[in-house]
C-alpha positions, 0 to 999 in steps of 0.5 A: 691959228692961235697958240695958247700956253698953260704955264706955272711958276712952280710945279704942283699948281694943277696946271696939267689937270687944267690943260687936260680939261681945256683939251676936252673943252677945246674944238679943232685943236692940237694938244702939245705937252712941252714939259719934256723933262717930266711929262704927265699929260699922257697919264690923263689923255692915254695916247696911242702912239702913231709915230716915234722918233729919236731925239739927238742933240749935242755930242758926247765923247767916246773912247775907242779902246783899239786906238787908245794908248792909255796915255791919260792926257784926256783925263788930265785935261777934262775939267768935268772929271768925266774920263775915268781910268779902270783896269782896261784903260779909260772910258767916258762917263756919259752923265758927266761929259759936257761935250766940250770936245777938249779930249777929242781935240788934244788926243794924240792918237785921235782915239776919241769919237764925238757922236751926237748924243741920243737924248730922248724920244718924241711922239705924235699920238692920237687921244680921245681929245684929238692929236697929241705931240709929246716927248720924253728926255732920258734922265739927266739929259739937257737941251730941253729947250731945243726939244720944245722947239721941235715939238712946237714945229711938229704941232704947227705942221700938223695943225696946218695939214689938218686945218686945226684952229688952235695949238694948246700947249702944256708948258713946263713949270718954272721960268727956265729954258723949256719955258722960254722956248715955249713962248715962241709963237704963243699968242696967250699965256695962262698962269695957274698959281696957288695962294701961297707966298711961293706961288705969288712970288713965282707968279711975279717971275712968270709975269715978268717973263711974259712982259719981256717977251710981250706975251699977254698973260691971264691968271687962274688961282687954284685952291683959292680958298685955302689961303684967302689972304694970299688970294687977295694979294694975288688978285691985287697984283693982277689988277696992278699989272693988268692981268685978267683973272679967269677963275678962282677954283676951290680946293676940291677932291674931284680933281683927285677922283678924276685922276684916279680914273684916268679922266679929266675933271670935266668928263665927270658928272657936271659940278660947280667946279667943272662949270667954273673950269668951263667958264674959264675956258670961255674966257680964254677963248675970248681973250685968244680971239677964238670966239666968233 
């Protein structure tokens, strides 16, 4: 079983649109959306949820008004200004609470509970392209890396029981915690970039991260024709670092038309653009050792 991770150094490069197309082209796979802060692969795949589970991670302080004597010690000790005083006493602002447990430890009345924080939900779903493992954190919640690890674990278990040959992951943009967690167990990373100075800079950061974790990286330049000079610079960077160039995709309104219809671009009538995506996927299969 192989794991392929689609990433980008920044948002808006077309990563999820390409992941959806690759999910259409791939065979015997599990698709996994690892962008748990702002997932959108479901907008293309229209999943039907078969299993829904709560995700808990970390803790938060909760004041018991029956035990609280309104001494104010917790508020004076909280470095995050998460404890607020009001007419009925004190309460904890859950968006500010960092779960440091200082208030819990020093409350003289033991009036502060410390339950696990309900951060979001994760799902196992079916789609027209097969199983999808995905999740959604609640607004402002953290621990996205931990949720990514949970999703990858569920995807691997599902792949093992179903006999899938591939786990295809749509990673989060950037190089932060969820992306780092996404690298765990990956065999190949595909970076989708765009020909701008920021796109090239963020590709360099992604490439550095792949090198650190010893993950092979290949590159797709999306909308390459908008800035031929930057495209040339990115190609030179890839040659210098030894990253295979899988495709140079032109700017094409076809992507938008497909999204409006809730489809991936390879589901539309065959075009030169979709043929380039199919060629890119063939290159990915070869790099990942999926072609026999």
